[in-house]
SERO-4910 file (N, C-alpha, C, O; in steps of 0.05 Angstrom, whole numbers):
BEGIN
 pado doro    nc1    nc2    nc3   cac1   cac2   cac3    cc1    cc2    cc3    oc1    oc2    oc3
  Unk    A   -536    -97     50   -550    -85     26   -540   -100      1   -518    -95     -8
  Unk    A   -554   -118    -10   -546   -128    -40   -559   -112    -61   -582   -105    -60
  Unk    A   -544   -108    -80   -551    -89   -106   -544   -102   -130   -520   -109   -134
  Unk    A   -565   -108   -148   -561   -118   -172   -548    -99   -192   -556    -76   -196
  Unk    A   -529   -112   -203   -509    -93   -226   -516   -109   -252   -526   -131   -256
  Unk    A   -506    -85   -272   -495    -62   -268   -516    -37   -261   -540    -38   -268
  Unk    A   -505    -16   -249   -521      7   -237   -505     35   -243   -481     36   -243
  Unk    A   -522     55   -247   -506     79   -249   -502     89   -218   -515     79   -200
  Unk    A   -485    105   -214   -481    115   -188   -498    127   -170   -498    126   -146
  Unk    A   -515    140   -187   -540    153   -170   -559    126   -156   -574    132   -137
  Unk    A   -557    102   -165   -573     84   -154   -555     63   -133   -564     42   -126
  Unk    A   -534     71   -127   -519     57   -110   -521     67    -79   -521     91    -73
  Unk    A   -523     48    -62   -525     60    -34   -504     77    -26   -483     74    -37
  Unk    A   -506     95     -8   -484    109      6   -486    107     35   -508    105     47
  Unk    A   -460    108     46   -434    112     26   -423     87     15   -429     66     27
  Unk    A   -410     86     -3   -401     60    -20   -369     70    -26   -360     93    -23
  Unk    A   -355     50    -33   -324     51    -36   -328     47    -65   -344     30    -73
  Unk    A   -312     64    -82   -314     60   -114   -286     54   -121   -269     64   -106
  Unk    A   -277     38   -144   -255     37   -155   -257     43   -184   -269     27   -199
  Unk    A   -248     64   -192   -246     66   -225   -227     47   -238   -202     47   -236
  Unk    A   -241     31   -253   -227      6   -263   -207     20   -284   -184     10   -285
  Unk    A   -212     40   -301   -198     46   -320   -170     58   -311   -148     50   -319
  Unk    A   -174     80   -292   -155     91   -281   -132     69   -261   -107     71   -259
  Unk    A   -147     54   -252   -132     34   -238   -117     22   -255    -93     23   -249
  Unk    A   -124     10   -278   -113     -5   -294    -93      8   -310    -74     -6   -319
  Unk    A    -94     38   -314    -72     56   -325    -48     56   -307    -24     55   -314
  Unk    A    -59     59   -283    -29     62   -260    -20     33   -262      4     31   -266
  Unk    A    -32     14   -260    -20    -14   -260      1    -13   -280     25    -14   -274
  Unk    A    -10    -11   -306      4    -19   -336     31      2   -333     53     -6   -336
  Unk    A     25     27   -328     46     46   -329     71     41   -311     94     42   -319
  Unk    A     63     35   -288     85     32   -267     99      5   -278    124      2   -278
  Unk    A     82    -15   -286     98    -42   -291    114    -38   -317    135    -51   -318
  Unk    A    107    -22   -337    122    -14   -360    146     -2   -354    166    -10   -365
  Unk    A    147     18   -336    169     35   -329    191     18   -316    215     19   -324
  Unk    A    182      3   -296    199     -9   -281    212    -34   -299    236    -42   -296
  Unk    A    194    -45   -318    207    -67   -336    228    -56   -352    250    -67   -354
  Unk    A    222    -33   -365    240    -20   -379    268    -15   -367    288    -14   -382
  Unk    A    268    -12   -342    289     -5   -329    302    -28   -317    321    -24   -303
  Unk    A    293    -51   -321    300    -77   -313    297    -81   -286    314    -95   -276
  Unk    A    278    -71   -270    271    -74   -238    247    -90   -241    229    -84   -258
  Unk    A    246   -111   -224    223   -125   -215    202   -113   -199    207    -95   -182
  Unk    A    179   -122   -204    156   -106   -192    145   -125   -171    140   -148   -178
  Unk    A    141   -118   -145    128   -135   -125    110   -119   -109    119   -110    -88
  Unk    A     85   -114   -118     67    -95   -109     59   -104    -80     56   -128    -74
  Unk    A     57    -83    -65     44    -88    -39     12    -89    -37     -2    -70    -41
  Unk    A      3   -113    -29    -26   -117    -29    -39   -105     -8    -64   -103     -9
  Unk    A    -24    -95     14    -40    -83     35    -57    -59     29    -73    -52     46
  Unk    A    -53    -45      4    -73    -26    -10    -98    -35    -17   -119    -23    -11
  Unk    A    -96    -58    -32   -123    -68    -43   -137    -87    -27   -161    -88    -23
  Unk    A   -118   -105    -18   -129   -128     -3   -150   -140    -20   -171   -146     -8
  Unk    A   -148   -145    -43   -167   -155    -63   -156   -171    -87   -140   -162   -104
  Unk    A   -166   -195    -87   -150   -214   -103   -153   -207   -133   -137   -214   -150
  Unk    A   -176   -192   -138   -183   -185   -166   -159   -160   -180   -153   -157   -204
  Unk    A   -151   -149   -158   -132   -122   -164   -107   -143   -162    -92   -140   -182
  Unk    A    -99   -160   -148    -76   -171   -149    -69   -182   -172    -47   -178   -181
  Unk    A    -88   -198   -185    -87   -219   -208    -83   -194   -235    -68   -200   -253
  Unk    A    -95   -170   -234    -90   -150   -253    -57   -140   -255    -44   -135   -275
  Unk    A    -49   -139   -228    -22   -130   -227     -3   -154   -233     18   -150   -245
  Unk    A    -10   -178   -226      9   -198   -238      7   -200   -268     27   -205   -280
  Unk    A    -17   -195   -282    -22   -199   -307     -8   -178   -325     -2   -182   -349
  Unk    A     -3   -154   -312     12   -130   -324     43   -132   -324     57   -116   -336
  Unk    A     55   -155   -307     83   -159   -308     93   -160   -279    118   -161   -277
  Unk    A     80   -160   -254     90   -164   -232    102   -190   -226     89   -209   -232
  Unk    A    124   -195   -216    136   -218   -211    128   -235   -184    133   -258   -179
  Unk    A    117   -221   -172    110   -230   -136     95   -208   -129     88   -188   -142
  Unk    A     89   -214    -97     70   -196    -85     83   -192    -52     98   -206    -39
  Unk    A     71   -169    -47     81   -165    -21     60   -163     -2     40   -150     -9
  Unk    A     62   -174     23     42   -177     42     54   -161     71     78   -157     75
  Unk    A     28   -154     90     37   -144    112     31   -166    135     48   -171    153
  Unk    A      8   -177    133     -3   -195    154     -3   -221    147      2   -228    124
  Unk    A     -9   -238    167    -11   -269    162    -39   -271    142    -40   -285    121
  Unk    A    -57   -258    152    -81   -258    134    -78   -252    106    -89   -267     90
  Unk    A    -63   -231     98    -58   -226     72    -41   -250     58    -43   -257     34
  Unk    A    -25   -261     76    -10   -280     61    -30   -307     56    -28   -320     35
  Unk    A    -46   -312     72    -65   -334     72    -84   -325     48    -85   -342     31
  Unk    A    -96   -305     44   -113   -295     20    -95   -302     -4   -103   -317    -22
  Unk    A    -75   -292     -5    -63   -294    -33    -49   -329    -36    -51   -340    -58
  Unk    A    -39   -341    -17    -31   -369    -20    -56   -385    -28    -56   -403    -45
  Unk    A    -80   -375    -13    -99   -393    -18   -112   -389    -46   -125   -407    -57
  Unk    A   -107   -363    -59   -115   -362    -83    -94   -371   -108    -97   -366   -132
  Unk    A    -72   -382    -96    -57   -394   -121    -34   -377   -123    -16   -386   -138
  Unk    A    -29   -356   -114     -4   -338   -118     18   -350   -107     18   -364    -87
  Unk    A     43   -342   -122     67   -349   -113     86   -332   -106     77   -309   -107
  Unk    A    111   -334    -99    134   -315    -92    121   -296    -73    116   -274    -83
  Unk    A    114   -298    -49    104   -278    -33    123   -270    -11    136   -287      1
  Unk    A    123   -245     -5    144   -231     10    125   -222     36    107   -206     31
  Unk    A    126   -230     59    115   -220     82    137   -201     96    155   -209    111
  Unk    A    132   -173     88    151   -157     96    144   -142    126    140   -118    130
  Unk    A    144   -161    142    141   -157    172    156   -177    188    163   -199    178
  Unk    A    161   -171    216    181   -186    228    160   -208    242    141   -202    256
  Unk    A    169   -233    236    154   -254    252    161   -260    280    177   -278    286
  Unk    A    147   -245    295    159   -245    327    134   -256    341    111   -249    337
  Unk    A    142   -276    357    116   -290    375    113   -316    364    115   -319    339
  Unk    A    107   -336    380    104   -363    373     81   -365    349     88   -379    330
  Unk    A     60   -356    349     41   -355    329     55   -347    303     53   -363    284
  Unk    A     66   -327    301     76   -317    276     96   -333    265     96   -339    242
  Unk    A    118   -343    285    136   -360    279    128   -388    266    141   -398    248
  Unk    A    108   -399    276     97   -420    267     86   -419    242     90   -435    225
  Unk    A     68   -394    239     59   -390    214     80   -386    191     75   -395    169
  Unk    A    100   -374    196    121   -368    175    135   -394    163    144   -397    140
  Unk    A    137   -414    186    153   -436    176    135   -452    163    145   -466    146
  Unk    A    108   -456    166     89   -470    152     83   -459    126     77   -473    107
  Unk    A     83   -430    125     82   -421     96    107   -422     78    107   -428     54
  Unk    A    129   -416     95    151   -423     77    154   -454     68    167   -458     48
  Unk    A    143   -473     81    144   -498     72    126   -506     51    132   -521     33
  Unk    A    100   -494     54     77   -500     37     79   -481     11     74   -490    -11
  Unk    A     87   -455     18     81   -439     -5    109   -420    -14    110   -403    -32
  Unk    A    129   -428      2    156   -414     -6    159   -385      3    174   -368     -7
  Unk    A    139   -381     27    146   -351     37    169   -342     41    186   -358     49
  Unk    A    174   -320     38    202   -304     48    188   -282     66    168   -269     63
  Unk    A    207   -283     85    201   -260    109    224   -243    114    246   -247    106
  Unk    A    216   -222    129    234   -194    137    248   -201    164    236   -212    184
  Unk    A    271   -196    164    290   -202    189    308   -178    193    318   -166    174
  Unk    A    313   -169    220    333   -148    224    349   -153    245    368   -138    250
  Unk    A    342   -181    264    360   -176    287    361   -209    295    345   -226    288
  Unk    A    382   -213    309    386   -243    320    359   -249    340    348   -271    341
  Unk    A    350   -230    353    328   -239    373    303   -244    359    287   -258    370
  Unk    A    298   -235    337    274   -239    323    277   -265    306    258   -280    303
  Unk    A    305   -269    295    312   -294    275    311   -320    296    300   -340    288
  Unk    A    322   -319    318    331   -345    335    304   -365    333    304   -387    322
  Unk    A    284   -352    344    261   -369    346    253   -384    318    248   -408    315
  Unk    A    255   -367    302    247   -375    275    265   -397    264    257   -416    251
  Unk    A    292   -394    271    310   -413    263    306   -442    276    306   -463    263
  Unk    A    301   -440    305    297   -465    318    270   -481    311    270   -505    315
  Unk    A    247   -468    299    224   -475    290    233   -491    262    227   -515    256
  Unk    A    247   -474    248    252   -480    222    273   -506    221    268   -521    202
  Unk    A    288   -511    233    310   -530    238    291   -555    250    293   -578    241
  Unk    A    276   -549    267    259   -577    277    239   -588    257    231   -611    256
  Unk    A    229   -566    240    211   -578    219    224   -584    194    209   -589    175
  Unk    A    252   -584    190    268   -592    166    262   -571    146    260   -579    123
  Unk    A    258   -545    151    251   -528    134    270   -505    129    282   -496    149
  Unk    A    276   -495    104    292   -472    102    278   -446     99    266   -444     77
  Unk    A    276   -425    114    260   -401    113    278   -378     96    300   -371    105
  Unk    A    268   -370     77    280   -348     61    274   -321     73    251   -315     80
  Unk    A    292   -306     76    289   -280     88    305   -255     76    328   -257     68
  Unk    A    291   -231     73    306   -205     63    315   -192     90    300   -189    109
  Unk    A    342   -185     91    348   -172    113    337   -139    115    349   -125     99
  Unk    A    322   -130    127    308   -104    129    334    -86    138    348    -93    156
  Unk    A    340    -61    123    354    -42    127    345    -18    137    321    -15    133
  Unk    A    357      1    147    342     25    156    356     44    138    380     48    139
  Unk    A    337     58    117    353     76     99    341    106    107    345    124     90
  Unk    A    327    114    132    323    140    143    295    137    152    286    159    160
  Unk    A    278    116    154    250    118    166    252    112    195    235    117    212
  Unk    A    280     97    202    281     94    231    259     78    244    253     82    268
  Unk    A    248     57    228    225     42    240    240     16    247    256     16    265
  Unk    A    235     -7    233    250    -31    234    273    -31    216    273    -15    197
  Unk    A    292    -48    220    318    -45    198    340    -44    212    341    -30    232
  Unk    A    362    -57    203    388    -54    216    400    -32    207    393    -25    184
  Unk    A    417    -18    220    435      3    206    451     -6    189    463    -27    193
  Unk    A    454     12    164    476      0    143    497     -7    149    505    -28    139
  Unk    A    513      7    166    543     -4    178    539    -28    190    560    -41    191
  Unk    A    517    -40    201    520    -64    217    508    -86    199    507   -108    209
  Unk    A    498    -82    174    484   -101    157    503   -125    152    494   -147    158
  Unk    A    527   -125    143    545   -149    139    547   -167    164    545   -191    163
  Unk    A    550   -153    185    553   -171    211    527   -182    216    527   -206    223
  Unk    A    500   -170    214    477   -182    221    472   -207    198    463   -229    205
  Unk    A    478   -200    175    474   -220    154    487   -247    167    474   -268    171
  Unk    A    513   -242    172    531   -267    185    518   -279    206    516   -304    207
  Unk    A    508   -262    225    499   -272    251    470   -289    240    465   -312    247
  Unk    A    455   -275    225    429   -295    221    437   -321    205    427   -342    213
  Unk    A    451   -321    188    458   -345    172    469   -364    189    460   -387    185
  Unk    A    486   -363    209    497   -371    229    477   -389    248    484   -407    263
  Unk    A    455   -383    245    436   -397    261    427   -423    252    422   -442    266
  Unk    A    425   -420    225    414   -448    214    383   -447    205    367   -436    220
  Unk    A    376   -459    181    346   -461    181    338   -438    162    315   -439    153
  Unk    A    357   -414    153    350   -392    147    368   -387    120    391   -396    119
  Unk    A    357   -375    102    367   -373     73    366   -344     64    344   -334     60
  Unk    A    387   -330     62    388   -295     56    380   -299     25    393   -313      9
  Unk    A    357   -283     20    350   -276     -9    362   -248    -17    365   -240    -39
  Unk    A    367   -238      4    374   -203     -8    367   -185     18    366   -192     42
  Unk    A    362   -161      9    359   -135     28    332   -123     16    323   -126     -6
  Unk    A    323   -109     37    302    -91     29    301    -66     53    312    -66     75
  Unk    A    286    -46     40    284    -23     55    257    -13     50    246    -20     30
  Unk    A    243      6     69    216     16     63    225     52     70    237     62     89
  Unk    A    216     64     50    225     93     49    198    109     60    189    128     47
  Unk    A    186    101     82    161    112     91    166    140     98    145    153     99
  Unk    A    190    152    104    192    177    115    191    197     94    192    221    101
  Unk    A    188    189     67    188    206     43    164    220     45    164    240     31
  Unk    A    141    216     60    120    224     60    116    251     79     95    264     80
  Unk    A    138    257     93    141    277    108    156    305     91    162    326    102
  Unk    A    159    300     71    170    320     49    153    340     40    160    361     29
  Unk    A    123    330     44    105    353     33    110    363      3    118    348    -14
  Unk    A    105    389      0    108    392    -33    135    397    -44    138    403    -68
  Unk    A    155    394    -27    181    397    -38    189    369    -57    200    351    -45
  Unk    A    185    368    -79    187    344    -94    215    339   -100    224    316   -100
  Unk    A    230    362   -105    260    359   -115    275    349    -87    296    337    -91
  Unk    A    269    350    -63    282    340    -38    269    315    -34    282    298    -23
  Unk    A    247    309    -40    239    279    -40    251    260    -56    260    238    -47
  Unk    A    252    270    -84    265    255   -106    295    250    -94    302    226    -91
  Unk    A    309    270    -88    340    264    -78    340    245    -56    354    225    -57
  Unk    A    325    251    -36    321    230    -11    317    200    -19    329    181     -8
  Unk    A    297    199    -41    292    173    -46    313    157    -63    317    133    -59
  Unk    A    324    169    -79    349    161    -94    371    154    -74    384    133    -79
  Unk    A    376    169    -53    394    161    -30    387    137    -20    404    120    -16
  Unk    A    364    133    -15    353    107     -2    363     84    -18    378     66     -9
  Unk    A    353     85    -43    365     64    -63    395     62    -64    407     40    -68
  Unk    A    406     86    -61    440     80    -69    448     70    -41    466     53    -41
  Unk    A    438     77    -18    447     64      6    441     35      6    459     19     10
  Unk    A    417     28      2    415     -3      0    428    -21    -20    434    -44    -16
  Unk    A    433     -7    -43    450    -20    -65    482    -26    -53    494    -46    -56
  Unk    A    491     -1    -38    518     -4    -24    518    -26     -3    538    -39      1
  Unk    A    497    -31     11    496    -53     33    497    -80     17    512    -97     25
  Unk    A    481    -83     -5    486   -105    -19    509   -113    -28    515   -137    -28
  Unk    A    526    -95    -39    553    -97    -49    571   -106    -23    589   -123    -25
  Unk    A    566    -93     -2    582    -96     16    582   -127     28    602   -140     35
  Unk    A    552   -136     29    548   -166     35    558   -185     16    569   -205     24
  Unk    A    555   -179    -11    568   -198    -32    594   -195    -27    605   -217    -23
  Unk    A    612   -174    -24    639   -174    -21    650   -192      5    672   -201      8
  Unk    A    627   -193     21    639   -209     49    631   -241     42    631   -258     60
  Unk    A    623   -247     14    624   -272      5    593   -288     10    590   -313     11
  Unk    A    570   -269     14    547   -278     23    532   -275     -5    541   -260    -23
  Unk    A    509   -288     -7    490   -286    -30    472   -262    -24    462   -261     -2
  Unk    A    468   -245    -39    449   -221    -42    437   -215    -65    442   -193    -75
  Unk    A    419   -233    -76    404   -229   -105    390   -206   -103    396   -188   -118
  Unk    A    369   -202    -84    348   -187    -85    353   -159    -73    360   -161    -49
  Unk    A    352   -132    -81    358   -111    -68    330    -94    -75    326    -85    -98
  Unk    A    313    -92    -53    286    -83    -55    280    -60    -42    284    -59    -18
  Unk    A    268    -39    -56    258    -17    -41    231    -13    -46    220    -21    -67
  Unk    A    219     -1    -25    187     -2    -25    179     25    -17    186     33      5
  Unk    A    162     40    -33    145     62    -29    133     75    -54    144     70    -76
  Unk    A    110     90    -53    100     96    -73    112    126    -75    118    132    -98
  Unk    A    116    145    -57    128    170    -63    157    167    -77    165    185    -92
  Unk    A    172    146    -72    196    144    -82    196    129   -106    217    122   -114
  Unk    A    173    122   -119    173    100   -143    188    114   -164    203    100   -178
  Unk    A    188    138   -169    203    150   -195    230    151   -191    244    157   -210
  Unk    A    240    145   -166    272    151   -162    281    127   -151    293    112   -167
  Unk    A    280    119   -125    292     94   -109    298     75   -125    321     66   -125
  Unk    A    277     65   -142    281     37   -153    303     40   -181    313     21   -193
  Unk    A    306     66   -188    330     71   -209    354     74   -201    371     77   -219
  Unk    A    363     74   -173    387     77   -169    401     48   -172    392     26   -165
  Unk    A    430     56   -187    444     34   -194    446     13   -171    452     19   -148
  Unk    A    442    -10   -178    441    -37   -162    415    -47   -150    414    -70   -141
  Unk    A    394    -27   -150    369    -37   -139    353    -54   -165    353    -46   -188
  Unk    A    344    -72   -159    332    -90   -177    298    -96   -169    287   -114   -182
  Unk    A    286    -85   -153    256    -97   -146    245    -76   -127    257    -70   -106
  Unk    A    226    -65   -134    205    -47   -122    180    -56   -112    167    -73   -123
  Unk    A    171    -44    -88    146    -56    -72    130    -34    -68    121    -30    -46
  Unk    A    123    -16    -90     99      2    -81     70    -12    -75     65    -36    -79
  Unk    A     55      5    -64     30     -2    -53     10     18    -64     -3     10    -84
  Unk    A      5     41    -55    -13     57    -59    -11     65    -87    -27     83    -93
  Unk    A      5     59   -106      2     70   -132    -23     55   -149    -32     64   -170
  Unk    A    -28     37   -139    -50     26   -153    -76     40   -151    -95     35   -166
  Unk    A    -79     57   -132   -104     72   -128    -96     99   -129   -110    115   -141
  Unk    A    -72    107   -116    -63    130   -109    -84    144    -92   -106    134    -87
  Unk    A    -76    169    -81    -96    186    -58    -91    213    -58    -74    221    -74
  Unk    A   -101    228    -44    -96    254    -39    -71    261    -29    -60    281    -38
  Unk    A    -60    247    -10    -32    250      1    -14    244    -20      6    260    -21
  Unk    A    -15    225    -38      3    225    -63      1    245    -83     17    247   -102
  Unk    A    -21    261    -80    -20    284   -103     -7    304    -87     10    318    -98
  Unk    A    -13    309    -63      5    330    -47     35    330    -48     51    349    -47
  Unk    A     40    301    -50     69    293    -49     79    300    -78    102    309    -81
  Unk    A     63    296   -101     75    305   -127     77    274   -137     96    268   -152
  Unk    A     64    258   -130     70    227   -137     49    225   -159     52    206   -174
  Unk    A     29    240   -163      6    230   -174    -14    257   -182    -12    278   -168
  Unk    A    -31    257   -201    -50    276   -206    -77    269   -194    -80    247   -184
  Unk    A    -95    286   -195   -123    277   -184   -135    259   -207   -155    246   -202
  Unk    A   -124    257   -233   -136    244   -255   -127    214   -250   -141    195   -257
  Unk    A   -103    211   -236    -93    182   -231   -108    172   -204   -107    148   -199
  Unk    A   -120    186   -191   -133    173   -166   -159    160   -175   -176    172   -188
  Unk    A   -159    133   -168   -177    112   -178   -198    107   -155   -219     96   -162
  Unk    A   -193    114   -129   -206    107   -106   -224    131    -96   -214    152    -88
  Unk    A   -251    128    -97   -264    149    -79   -287    138    -62   -295    115    -68
  Unk    A   -298    148    -43   -319    146    -28   -343    157    -36   -344    182    -35
  Unk    A   -365    144    -45   -387    154    -57   -407    165    -31   -413    149    -13
  Unk    A   -416    192    -30   -431    197     -5   -454    218    -16   -453    230    -38
  Unk    A   -476    218      3   -498    238     -4   -495    258     15   -484    253     36
  Unk    A   -506    287      9   -513    307     30   -538    297     48   -560    292     37
  Unk    A   -536    295     72   -565    287     86   -574    310    100   -597    309    109
  Unk    A   -560    332    105   -568    353    122   -554    382    116   -529    384    116
  Unk    A   -572    401    112   -560    428    108   -571    448    130   -574    472    124
  Unk    A   -577    437    156   -595    453    172   -580    479    180   -592    500    183
  Unk    A   -553    476    185   -537    498    194   -523    519    174   -508    508    158
  Unk    A   -524    543    173   -511    553    147   -482    550    148   -469    550    170
  Unk    A   -470    548    124   -441    546    124   -429    518    126   -405    513    123
  Unk    A   -451    498    132   -441    469    135   -463    452    119   -487    458    117
  Unk    A   -450    430    108   -471    409    100   -457    383    113   -433    381    118
  Unk    A   -475    366    118   -468    343    130   -475    318    110   -496    316     97
  Unk    A   -455    300    108   -458    275     89   -462    250    109   -460    252    133
  Unk    A   -468    229     95   -467    202    104   -443    184    103   -444    159    106
  Unk    A   -420    198     98   -396    187     98   -378    197    123   -365    218    119
  Unk    A   -377    186    143   -361    193    165   -331    180    167   -318    171    148
  Unk    A   -324    181    193   -296    168    198   -296    137    190   -275    126    182
  Unk    A   -318    124    190   -318     92    187   -319     86    156   -314     64    147
  Unk    A   -325    107    141   -322    106    116   -295    114    105   -287    103     85
  Unk    A   -279    133    118   -257    144    106   -235    133    112   -218    129     95
  Unk    A   -231    125    139   -206    109    149   -199    119    178   -209    141    185
  Unk    A   -187    108    193   -179    114    218   -162    133    219   -161    144    242
  Unk    A   -146    141    204   -124    159    199   -128    182    179   -109    195    170
  Unk    A   -155    187    173   -163    200    148   -157    230    156   -147    245    140
  Unk    A   -164    240    184   -166    267    194   -140    281    199   -127    275    219
  Unk    A   -134    297    185   -107    313    186   -113    342    192   -133    352    181
  Unk    A   -100    356    208   -106    382    219   -108    404    190   -122    424    188
  Unk    A    -90    395    172    -89    416    152   -104    408    124   -106    423    105
  Unk    A   -115    384    125   -132    375    105   -156    359    109   -169    350     90
  Unk    A   -162    357    131   -191    342    139   -188    314    131   -167    302    132
  Unk    A   -213    302    120   -213    275    114   -213    267     86   -223    245     81
  Unk    A   -204    284     66   -199    277     37   -212    302     22   -223    321     33
  Unk    A   -208    299     -4   -213    317    -27   -244    310    -36   -252    287    -40
  Unk    A   -260    335    -36   -288    331    -41   -292    334    -75   -279    351    -87
  Unk    A   -309    317    -86   -308    320   -114   -339    319   -122   -355    313   -105
  Unk    A   -346    325   -143   -372    323   -154   -379    293   -159   -363    274   -154
  Unk    A   -403    290   -168   -410    260   -174   -393    246   -199   -394    222   -204
  Unk    A   -379    265   -213   -364    256   -237   -337    253   -229   -320    247   -246
  Unk    A   -329    258   -201   -302    253   -196   -281    277   -198   -258    275   -191
  Unk    A   -294    300   -208   -283    320   -205   -277    342   -182   -296    356   -176
  Unk    A   -251    347   -168   -250    361   -145   -267    385   -146   -272    398   -166
  Unk    A   -276    390   -118   -290    421   -121   -273    432    -99   -274    423    -76
  Unk    A   -256    453   -108   -238    467    -89   -248    484    -75   -232    495    -59
  Unk    A   -276    493    -77   -288    511    -59   -306    494    -37   -323    505    -24
  Unk    A   -300    468    -36   -313    450     -7   -293    433      4   -280    416     -8
  Unk    A   -291    440     29   -276    420     50   -287    405     65   -306    414     78
  Unk    A   -278    378     69   -285    359     85   -270    363    113   -251    348    119
  Unk    A   -277    378    126   -265    389    150   -258    372    173   -236    372    184
  Unk    A   -280    357    181   -279    339    204   -304    322    201   -322    327    185
  Unk    A   -304    302    217   -321    277    214   -332    264    242   -318    267    262
  Unk    A   -353    252    245   -362    238    268   -360    209    256   -346    206    235
  Unk    A   -371    190    266   -367    161    262   -380    160    233   -367    153    213
  Unk    A   -408    168    234   -424    161    208   -432    191    196   -450    192    179
  Unk    A   -421    209    202   -428    239    190   -402    253    178   -382    248    191
  Unk    A   -401    267    159   -385    278    149   -387    310    149   -408    318    139
  Unk    A   -374    326    156   -377    354    157   -361    375    136   -337    381    137
  Unk    A   -377    383    120   -366    398     97   -368    430    101   -387    438    113
  Unk    A   -350    446     91   -354    474     92   -340    487     71   -328    472     56
  Unk    A   -338    515     66   -329    530     46   -353    538     31   -376    529     33
  Unk    A   -344    558     15   -361    576     -2   -383    558    -20   -406    564    -23
  Unk    A   -371    537    -30   -387    519    -46   -411    503    -33   -428    491    -46
  Unk    A   -408    504     -6   -430    485      9   -457    499      7   -478    488     13
  Unk    A   -454    528     -3   -486    542     -3   -500    534    -29   -523    540    -32
  Unk    A   -487    522    -45   -502    507    -68   -511    477    -66   -526    467    -82
  Unk    A   -500    465    -43   -508    439    -40   -537    432    -29   -546    445    -10
  Unk    A   -550    416    -38   -576    408    -24   -582    377    -16   -572    359    -30
  Unk    A   -596    373      4   -602    346     14   -605    331    -11   -617    340    -30
  Unk    A   -593    305    -11   -592    288    -31   -572    284    -53   -568    264    -68
  Unk    A   -557    313    -53   -535    316    -76   -512    294    -73   -498    293    -52
  Unk    A   -507    278    -92   -485    259    -93   -458    272    -94   -453    290   -110
  Unk    A   -439    262    -77   -415    271    -84   -392    250    -80   -399    229    -68
  Unk    A   -368    250    -85   -347    232    -83   -324    243    -70   -318    266    -75
  Unk    A   -309    229    -53   -288    237    -35   -263    219    -41   -263    195    -39
  Unk    A   -241    233    -50   -211    220    -53   -204    220    -29   -201    242    -18
  Unk    A   -197    192    -13   -187    194     10   -158    199     11   -142    193     -6
  Unk    A   -153    213     37   -125    223     44   -106    197     37    -88    197     21
  Unk    A   -115    173     54    -96    153     51   -114    125     42   -133    115     55
  Unk    A   -105    118     18   -123     91      2   -118     68     19   -136     52     24
  Unk    A    -94     64     30    -95     38     47   -113     37     72   -127     18     78
  Unk    A   -109     62     88   -129     61    111   -157     59    105   -173     45    118
  Unk    A   -164     74     83   -193     73     76   -206     48     68   -229     41     75
  Unk    A   -188     32     51   -198      5     42   -200    -16     63   -216    -35     62
  Unk    A   -184    -12     83   -183    -30    106   -209    -24    123   -213    -40    141
  Unk    A   -226     -4    118   -253      1    131   -274    -13    116   -296    -10    126
  Unk    A   -274    -27     96   -288    -35     75   -290    -67     74   -271    -79     83
  Unk    A   -308    -78     66   -310   -108     60   -311   -114     31   -303   -135     22
  Unk    A   -321    -92     15   -326    -92    -16   -325    -69    -24   -328    -49    -10
  Unk    A   -320    -69    -52   -318    -40    -67   -328    -47    -94   -325    -69   -106
  Unk    A   -341    -26   -102   -356    -26   -131   -334    -23   -151   -318     -5   -147
  Unk    A   -331    -38   -171   -315    -35   -197   -335    -15   -215   -357    -21   -222
  Unk    A   -323      8   -220   -338     27   -236   -325     38   -262   -301     44   -261
  Unk    A   -339     40   -284   -328     49   -309   -349     68   -319   -373     61   -317
  Unk    A   -343     90   -329   -363    114   -339   -383    119   -325   -404    123   -336
  Unk    A   -380    120   -299   -400    126   -280   -420    105   -275   -442    110   -264
  Unk    A   -412     79   -281   -433     55   -278   -413     31   -263   -392     23   -270
  Unk    A   -428     25   -241   -415      0   -224   -424    -24   -240   -447    -31   -247
  Unk    A   -404    -35   -243   -407    -65   -260   -407    -88   -246   -423   -106   -252
  Unk    A   -386    -91   -223   -382   -108   -205   -379   -102   -179   -376    -79   -174
  Unk    A   -380   -120   -158   -369   -120   -131   -347   -138   -129   -346   -161   -135
  Unk    A   -329   -123   -117   -300   -141   -109   -297   -144    -75   -302   -126    -60
  Unk    A   -290   -165    -70   -287   -171    -44   -261   -158    -31   -240   -165    -42
  Unk    A   -260   -145    -13   -238   -137      7   -232   -158     29   -248   -161     47
  Unk    A   -213   -169     28   -209   -190     49   -183   -186     70   -164   -171     64
  Unk    A   -184   -197     86   -154   -200    101   -151   -174    118   -130   -163    123
  Unk    A   -173   -166    127   -174   -139    142   -172   -147    171   -181   -168    180
  Unk    A   -156   -128    187   -154   -136    216   -180   -133    228   -184   -139    251
***
């Protein structure tokens, strides 16, 4: 469905994905300024937006590089002329190894590594191609996903460098476990700072062993106000901060006024008392949008103001189910907006988004590199 712009929101098709450009720009500039003042480089994670227009704004505000999750994201950014890209995933399997070596040769790509098993095929192909692949050693600081344990980091760095064809640029971690702290912001802040301190200590140990470790990189939006400011950390890789979302509000990382991403939807049925049905279901909100205690997101009026007496409690593929005292006031055709629980997962459901200012959609931006 093509739409001539600009248009007020009431004339857009529903459901549609909206980005409040002014809120997004404020998020971009505030975080860039804060980190710059602290002497910490910013390398935003593009998995949140998957959008070249957004990445350009982040770089224009002072970001020194960009982080990617997938080869498709790397290709999107490299093909658009972006430099200093980090692929923050383990390049395992012949296809990914070949891609990493080619991208390192053509675009200076840096990858993440945490084991000899993952690094050896990359080393073999890099040596055969006459290419040196830069890497960050991933360290586990609490999430217990990928990452070498801190006490083994020096040995692992030595093992990886002994393979040949690889150049260590530094260390990295992802504090994804911070999202489990709920509304205990003080505990979250302390844990985040601990992650930064642990990573900085690992970097110091690696340097004491005579190895280069220039980059000390932390990465999360919940920890953005604490982990990058630990002594010795010099890079941050937040992603969700560009839009924020309902999860980040619950964690105390943002307010609803910071949330730049919403799904525009209309009420399509009120046949059953106590329930209103919208045309935004799971396919509009994200595959991980339904949570037992918070449904699919925060329901807002057409102006983006949250409606606390209406709950988006469950959904089918193309239908959303609303309940709560405020549902009695809804009528078929009413326009609503929903702040998603998880911005990254929601964006991945869409191919384009409307760039909105003051209730008017001015442009459509492409969302690319989706699975």
